N, C-alpha and C positions, 0 to 999 in steps of 0.2 A: 784864442776863441773864448777864454774863460770870462771875458767881459760881457758875453751874451746872456740874455735872460731866458730862463727856461720856464715853461708852463706845463705842469704834469696834471693830466686829467685822470682822476681815480687814485685814491690813496689807500689801496688795499695791499695785498701780499706782494705785489710787484711795484706798484706805483710809489708807495711810501719809501721802501728801501732805495729805489732809484732816485727819488727826490732828495732823500737824505745824503746819499753818496755824492751826487752832483753838488749839493750845497757845501758839503765838506771839501770838495775839490775847487771851490772858489766861485761857482756859478751863483747868481741870484735866482732862487727857485721859488716859484709861485705854485703851490699845490692846490688842487681843487677836488672836493668831494661833495656829494649831494647831501650827506648826513651831517647836520650841524654839530652833533655831539662828537663826531670824529674830528672835525675841524678844530673844536675847542680843545680836545685832548692833545692834538698835535701842537697847537699854539702854546700849550703849557710846557712843551718839551717832553711830552709823554707819549706812549704808544698804546694802541688799541688791539694789537695782535702780538703773538708770541713768536719772536725770531731772535736767535743769538746775536748779540752786538747791536741790534737795531736801536735799542733804547739809548745807547751811548751816541750813535751817529745822530739820531734825532735831537737829543738834548743839546749836543754841540752845535748842530745846524741852526736850531732855533735861537740859542743863546747868542750865537754870532750875528744874528739878524739875516742870515743868508737863506733861511727857509721860513716861509709864511704860508699858512693855509687859509682857504676861503671857500665859499660855496659857489663863487663865480670866477670865470677865467679873467685874464688880463692880457694886455699886449705883451708879446714876447718874440724872441728871435727863433726859438725852437719850441714846438708843441709836441708833447708825447701823450698819446692816447693809451692808457693802461686800464681799460674797463673790462668787466666780465663779458664772456661770449657763451651763454648757456644755450639750451635748445628748447624748442616747443615740444608738446606731446608728439610722440612718434619719432623722436630724435631728429626733428627738423632744425637746422641751425637758426639761432636767434641773434641777429647782429643789431637789434634795436639800440642797445647801449652805445654801440660804436657810432651809429647814425646820430643819436642824441648828442653825444660828446662832440662830433664833428660840427653839428649845428651850433653848439654852444660856443665853440671857438671861432666860428665864421666871422662874427663882428670884429674880432681882434686880429685876425690874420692879415698881414701886409706883405707887399712885394719882397721877394728874396727870403721869406721865412721858410724854415724847415718844418714839415709836418710828418711825424713818425707814428705809425701804428705799431704798437708793441703787443696788443692783445692777440692771442692765438685765434686765427680766423679762418673760415672757409676760403678756398681759392677764389680770388676776384674781389675780396673785401677792400683791398687797398684802392682798387679802381673805383669802388663805391664811395670811399672817402673823397676822392677827387671829384666824383660826380656830385656829391652833396655840397661840396664847396662851390662848384661851378653854378649849382642851382641857387646859391646864395650870392650870386652876382660877383664872384671872385675870379679873376683871370688866373687859372691854375697853371698856365704856361710860365708864370713868373714866380711860381713856388717850387719847392723841392719836397716832393711827397714820396715816402718810402715806407717799407715794412721791415721791422727788425724784431723777430720774435724773441721773447725771453727764453732762456734755456737753463734756469737755475733750479736747484734742489731745495725745497723747504728745509730749514735747519742749517743751511749753508749759504743762504742768499748773499749775504754781504760780501763773502769771499768770491763766490762764483760770478757775481755781477762784474767783477774786475778780471778774474782769471780766465773765465770760459771764452772760447772762440765765439764770435757773433756772425750772423748772417744778415747782410743788408741787401735789400732788393728795392730799387727805386722804380717809379713810374717811367722815368727816363734815365739814361746813363748819367746825365748831369745830377740828377737827384741822388742816384746811388753814390756818386763820388763825394757830393757835399755831405751826405749823411755818414758815410765812412769816415770822413775827416772829423766829424763830431765825435763819433764813438772812439776813435783813436785817442782822444783826449783823456779818457778814463778807463779804457779797456786795455789790459796787458796781453790778453790772448789775441789771436789773429782775428782781424775783421775782414770777412770774406764777402766779395761782391757778386751779385747776381741780379736778376730782375724780380719784380714784386711777386709774381705768381709762383715763381720757383721758391722764393723765400717762404711764402705761405705754405706751400706744399712740403717744404723741408721740415717745418715744425710738426705738421700733422704726421709725416712719415716717421719722425723720431719717436713720437708717442705711440703710434700704431705698431711699430717694431717692438717697443717695450711691452705693449698690451698683448701682442701675439706670443711673446716669450713667456709672460706670466701665465697666460692661458694654458700653455703647455705644462707648466708646473702645477697649476690648479687641477687640470684634468688628470695629471699623473697622481696627485694626492688622493683624488676620488677613486681611481683605479686601485691604488695601494690599499685603501680602506676596504675595498671589495675583496682584495686578495690576501688580506691580513698581513700586510708588509709595512714596516716602519718607513714612511716616505723620506724622513729626514736622514736616516741611515743610507737609504737607497741613493738619494741625491749626492750625499757625501762621497759614496763610493763611485758613482757614475762620473762625478766631476774630477776624478783622478785621471780620466782620459785627457791627454794633452790638448785635444781640440773640442772638448765638451764643457759647457758651463750652464747647467740647468739652474734656473733661478729658484728662489724660495717661494713656496705657495703661501696663500693667506686665505682670508674669508671672502675674498673678492678683490676688486680694484677700486680705489677711490681717488679723490683729488679732482681739481678742475680740469687737468690736462689729460692724463691717460684714460680716465673713465669717460671723457667727453669727445676729445679730438677725433678718434677713429670714426665716430658717426658722421663727422663732416665729410670724410672721404666716401663713406658708404652711401650717404645721401646723394652725393654728386656722381659716384661711380656706379650705383645700381648693382646689377647682377655681375659686374666685372670685379666687384670688391669682395670676392668670396671668402678668402682667408681672413681678411680683416673683420668682416661681419661675424664669422664663426668664432673668432677669438673673443670678440665683445660678448657674444652670446654665452660662451663658456664661462667667462669671468662673472657675468651676471648670474648665471646658474649656480656657480659656486657659492654665492651668498645665500640663495634659496636652499641649497643643499645643507649648508651650515645651520640654518634655522631649523630644518627638520631634524638634524642630528641632536641639536640641543633639546628640542621638544620631545623627542623620543626618550632621551635620558630623563627628562622630568617626569614623563609618564611612568617609566620604570620605577622611579623613586617613589611616586605616589602610590603605585600598586603594592610596593613592598613595605611602605611605611605608614600608609593610611592618611597621609596628609600631603599638601602641596609642597614642592621643593622650593627652597630659596636659591635662585640662580644668580651668581655673580658674573656680570659681563665686564671683563677687564679690558678697558680701552674703548674710546669712542671716536678718536681722531682717525683720519684716513691713513696715517702712517706713524711710526714711532716718534716720540719725543717732540711733537708739536701740538698746537692747539687747533689746527685747521680741520673743520668738520665737513668741508665741501665734498659731496658725493661719497661720503664715508660709508663703506659697507658695515663697519662696526656700529655706527649710529643707526643705520637702517635695521640691522638685526635686533638691536636693543629695543627700538621702537616697536618692531613687529612682535617681539616677545611680550612686551607690556600690553600691546593691543590685544594679543591672543590670550590674555588673562594670567600670564606667569608672574610669579612674585620675583621682581628683578632688583638686584643691588647693582647700580650703574657706577662704574669707576672710570675716572678720567683725570689723571694727575695734573694735566696742563690747563684745566678750566675749573672755575669755582662753581658755576651754575649753568643750567641749561633749561630753557622754558619747557615745562611739562615733565621733566625728569629730575629726581633728586640725586645729586652726586655725593657719593660717600668715598672715604678714603680706602685704600686697598687693604689696610690692616683690618678695618671693621668688616669689609666684605668677606675676606678670607675666614674671619672668625665666625661670621654668622651664616655663611653660605653652605648649602647642602651640595651644590654643584658649582664648580668653578669652570668658566670657559674663557680662554685667552683669545681675544680678538685683535689686539695690537701689542707688538713686542716693545712696550715702553721699558726704559732702563730701570724703573722702579720695580718692575716684575721679575727682573733677571735673577735675583738672589732668592726668590721665594722657594722654599723647600716643600712643595706639595706634589701630589700626584693627581692627574686628571687625563682622561682620554679625549678631552675637548680643547686641545691646544692647537688652534687653527693657524698660528703664526710661528710655531717652533721656539717660543720664548723659553721653554724649559729644556731645550736640547743643547 
């Protein structure tokens, strides 16, 4: 099957690693992105995102001639859609990028091609892909259309693309079987077969489960603050129970998956999605609660010292040791503090610049700050020997 040509639509955090991996496995890969600068960077054998080992994979793939990037699709045997799925105001799912990507490949799709939607999507979106192709005068009965959600952890993507089990759900049993055959050429984990709607719901369920468990930890952290209890010690002791595994709290929940996907279920499920909705609300509230804690500390400092406090916001990414800012509570907190007039020293070791915010290194921030607040547990912060009661991610524990 490695003589087949692959067209990957979307060269972001999932699309580019997937394209580079497939190219290094011998496939001819045509990557597509709407941003010309991204295309140019990749065609130089370089990367525009931070992900361990990705630079090596991309450089090798481009140098071998197996990976080329462009702003337009081309004919291929397998089309992979890996574009964002955000939401509109009010947490209404937005599949416009998927619809646009499907329309973009429509002129190039031919009989017996495989069309795979990897984007995390509301239930029924794979059906929508088929519908859009049909509207563009394509006989979809002669295609193999399926959903295979990505299940990787930023920071470990290149390994997990290969090692993790994958779920494949086709529009038809034949589509499932054909798509499973394709994934088995590069996935060492088990490739599990189901239908498209179940595959879509499986990814949403995985992230909603995580969100709910994090909400428990975040709610616990706020209760412990109220009761004057060290939440980190409490969790460590509680987890000594053989059947208990409380997760670590933070300043909220970020990333394009866990912070977004549960709303897809809530939107469709309405009043029947009670626990999932409440978990989302708890995690959103934890971010607002964190902002108020920081602002209160700044007010105390100003009252005691007669001047505004300099506040170091340690970390902007949505999780440790990556540059991904999507739905990041740390970034949101930093922006809010700046907007509310606080003097902020923003620290993010994994990026050099961010529009509207000056990034400083952590040594400078610690030296100049009156108040230090840890928002992300980056490895650079682990060895710092300071005291603060605004450690929202347990980096000092």
